C-alpha positions as CSV (number, residue, x, y, z in Angstrom):
1,X,-38.0,52.2,-4.0
2,X,-37.0,48.9,-2.3
3,X,-33.7,47.6,-3.1
4,X,-33.2,43.6,-2.5
5,X,-29.8,42.6,-1.6
6,X,-28.5,39.6,-3.7
7,X,-28.7,36.4,-2.2
8,X,-25.5,34.5,-2.3
9,X,-25.8,31.0,-3.8
10,X,-22.0,29.9,-3.1
11,X,-21.4,27.9,0.0
12,X,-20.3,29.2,3.1
13,X,-16.7,28.7,4.2
14,X,-17.4,26.1,6.8
15,X,-19.8,24.0,4.5
16,X,-18.3,21.0,2.5
17,X,-19.9,20.9,-0.8
18,X,-19.2,17.2,-1.1
19,X,-19.3,15.0,1.9
20,X,-16.3,12.6,2.7
21,X,-18.4,9.5,2.0
22,X,-18.8,10.2,-1.6
23,X,-15.5,11.4,-1.8
24,X,-14.0,8.0,-0.5
25,X,-16.4,6.2,-3.0
26,X,-14.8,8.4,-5.9
27,X,-11.3,7.5,-4.8
28,X,-12.3,3.7,-5.1
29,X,-13.7,4.2,-8.5
30,X,-10.8,6.0,-9.6
31,X,-8.1,3.7,-8.3
32,X,-10.1,0.5,-8.3
33,X,-7.8,-1.0,-11.0
34,X,-4.5,-0.6,-9.0
35,X,-6.3,-1.6,-5.7
36,X,-7.8,-4.9,-7.3
37,X,-4.4,-5.6,-8.6
38,X,-2.8,-5.1,-5.2
39,X,-5.7,-7.3,-3.6
40,X,-5.0,-10.0,-6.1
41,X,-1.3,-10.0,-5.1
42,X,-2.1,-10.2,-1.5
43,X,-4.3,-13.0,-1.9
44,X,-1.8,-14.8,-3.9
45,X,0.8,-14.3,-1.2
46,X,-1.5,-15.4,1.5
47,X,-2.6,-18.5,-0.5
48,X,1.1,-19.4,-0.9
49,X,1.9,-18.9,2.8
50,X,-1.1,-21.3,3.8
51,X,-0.1,-23.7,1.2
52,X,3.6,-23.7,2.3
53,X,2.6,-23.9,6.0
54,X,0.8,-27.2,5.4
55,X,2.9,-28.8,2.9
56,X,6.7,-28.0,3.9
57,X,7.9,-31.5,4.3
58,X,5.2,-32.6,6.5
59,X,5.5,-29.5,8.4
60,X,9.2,-30.2,9.1
61,X,8.3,-33.5,10.4
62,X,5.8,-32.4,12.7
63,X,8.3,-29.9,14.1
64,X,10.7,-32.6,15.0
65,X,12.4,-30.3,12.4
66,X,13.8,-32.6,9.8
67,X,13.9,-29.8,7.0
68,X,12.1,-27.0,5.7
69,X,12.1,-25.9,1.8
70,X,14.3,-22.8,2.4
71,X,14.1,-21.8,-1.5
72,X,10.4,-21.8,-1.1
73,X,10.4,-19.9,2.2
74,X,13.1,-17.4,1.1
75,X,11.0,-16.6,-2.0
76,X,7.9,-16.1,0.2
77,X,9.9,-13.6,2.6
78,X,11.3,-11.7,-0.4
79,X,8.0,-11.4,-2.1
80,X,6.4,-10.0,1.0
81,X,9.2,-7.6,1.6
82,X,8.8,-6.3,-1.9
83,X,5.1,-5.6,-1.3
84,X,5.6,-2.1,-0.2
85,X,7.4,-1.4,-3.4
86,X,4.5,-2.7,-5.4
87,X,2.4,-0.3,-3.3
88,X,4.6,2.7,-4.0
89,X,5.0,2.0,-7.8
90,X,1.6,1.0,-8.7
91,X,-0.6,3.0,-6.3
92,X,1.5,5.8,-5.0
93,X,3.4,7.1,-8.0
94,X,0.4,7.4,-10.3
95,X,-1.7,9.1,-7.8
96,X,-0.8,12.8,-8.7
97,X,1.6,12.3,-11.6
98,X,-1.2,10.9,-13.6
99,X,-3.6,14.1,-12.8
100,X,-0.6,16.3,-13.9
101,X,0.5,14.3,-16.9
102,X,-3.1,14.1,-18.2
103,X,-4.1,17.8,-17.2
104,X,-7.1,16.3,-15.3
105,X,-6.1,18.4,-12.3
106,X,-7.4,21.5,-14.1
107,X,-10.8,20.1,-13.7
108,X,-10.3,18.2,-10.4
109,X,-8.7,20.6,-8.3
110,X,-10.9,23.4,-9.1
111,X,-14.1,21.9,-8.2
112,X,-15.9,22.5,-4.7
113,X,-14.0,19.7,-3.1
114,X,-10.7,21.6,-3.2
115,X,-7.3,20.3,-3.8
116,X,-6.4,19.8,-0.3
117,X,-9.5,17.8,0.8
118,X,-9.2,15.8,-2.7
119,X,-5.5,14.5,-2.0
120,X,-6.1,14.0,1.8
121,X,-9.2,11.9,1.2
122,X,-7.4,10.1,-1.6
123,X,-4.4,9.4,0.7
124,X,-6.5,8.4,3.7
125,X,-8.4,5.7,1.8
126,X,-5.4,4.3,0.0
127,X,-3.4,4.3,3.2
128,X,-6.2,2.3,5.1
129,X,-6.1,-0.2,2.2
130,X,-2.3,-0.4,2.1
131,X,-2.0,-0.7,6.1
132,X,-4.7,-3.5,6.2
133,X,-3.2,-5.3,3.4
134,X,0.4,-5.2,4.9
135,X,-0.9,-6.1,8.5
136,X,-2.5,-9.2,6.9
137,X,0.4,-10.4,5.2
138,X,2.7,-9.9,8.3
139,X,0.3,-11.8,10.5
140,X,0.2,-14.6,8.2
141,X,3.9,-15.0,7.8
142,X,4.2,-14.6,11.5
143,X,1.6,-17.5,12.0
144,X,3.8,-19.5,9.6
145,X,7.2,-19.2,11.3
146,X,5.7,-19.1,14.9
147,X,6.3,-22.8,15.5
148,X,9.6,-22.5,14.1
149,X,10.5,-19.7,16.5
150,X,9.4,-22.0,19.4
151,X,11.9,-24.6,18.6
152,X,14.6,-22.0,17.7
153,X,14.8,-22.5,14.1
154,X,13.6,-18.7,12.9
155,X,13.1,-15.7,14.5
156,X,11.4,-12.6,13.4
157,X,14.1,-10.7,14.9
158,X,16.5,-11.9,12.4
159,X,17.6,-10.0,9.2
160,X,14.8,-10.1,6.5
161,X,12.1,-11.3,8.7
162,X,12.2,-8.3,10.8
163,X,10.9,-6.2,8.0
164,X,8.0,-8.5,7.4
165,X,6.1,-8.2,10.8
166,X,2.7,-6.8,10.7
167,X,3.8,-3.4,12.1
168,X,7.1,-3.0,10.2
169,X,5.6,-4.3,7.0
170,X,2.7,-1.7,7.4
171,X,5.1,1.1,8.1
172,X,7.2,0.1,5.1
173,X,4.1,0.1,2.8
174,X,2.8,3.5,4.4
175,X,6.4,5.0,3.6
176,X,6.4,3.5,0.1
177,X,3.1,5.1,-0.6
178,X,4.1,8.5,0.6
179,X,7.4,8.1,-1.5
180,X,5.7,7.2,-4.7
181,X,3.1,10.0,-4.2
182,X,5.9,12.6,-3.3
183,X,7.9,11.4,-6.4
184,X,4.9,11.5,-8.6
185,X,4.0,15.1,-7.7
186,X,7.7,16.0,-8.0
187,X,8.5,14.5,-11.5
188,X,5.0,14.7,-13.1
189,X,5.4,11.9,-15.5
190,X,3.7,8.7,-14.5
191,X,6.2,6.2,-16.1
192,X,9.3,8.1,-14.7
193,X,7.8,8.6,-11.3
194,X,7.1,4.7,-11.2
195,X,10.5,3.8,-12.3
196,X,12.1,6.2,-9.6
197,X,9.8,4.6,-6.9
198,X,10.8,1.4,-7.9
199,X,14.6,2.0,-7.7
200,X,14.4,4.0,-4.5
201,X,12.1,1.1,-2.8
202,X,14.3,-1.8,-3.8
203,X,17.3,0.0,-2.6
204,X,15.9,0.9,0.5
205,X,14.5,-2.6,1.2
206,X,17.9,-4.0,0.2
207,X,19.8,-1.5,2.7
208,X,17.5,-2.4,5.5
209,X,18.3,-6.3,5.4
């Protein structure tokens, strides 16, 4: 009598049932609402910077420097500094807290993907989007104030503007994303996590100026 050994249909430990690319696409589909909102905010800020650059009192009398609209310039700088807070509140905070609050993690984290790969893939995709957006805004603001730096009116090393360079803004945005994700996982409630992230983010931005 011949006994046939059962053939395992389970994937081997070294195999990945779900490739990274479909996982990244799933992340986009899951978070597209928040990401589109952030993209709209980035586009609005970018447009405001470009318009301000070409309409600021005849570009400060063609850099003979008559005057610059300080109110609109200050508003732009503050708006860009708060960009990381927006990332933390609307992208980071709901990332895990929404899964915990809705109970969706019972399904999502028990699939072949695994909770670790799921969280890492999601964070990598969102971090890439966050860093790219922040670098674009920081570069645009740097382009706006460069000519004023040349004549000694503004400097990116001064308080406020230093936090809005491409590197520092990207670092702040990445930190806010991680902070929001951590608070979301710790608190478990989406709205509470968003509120805590907003308070913490604004406090840190204010303290750094």
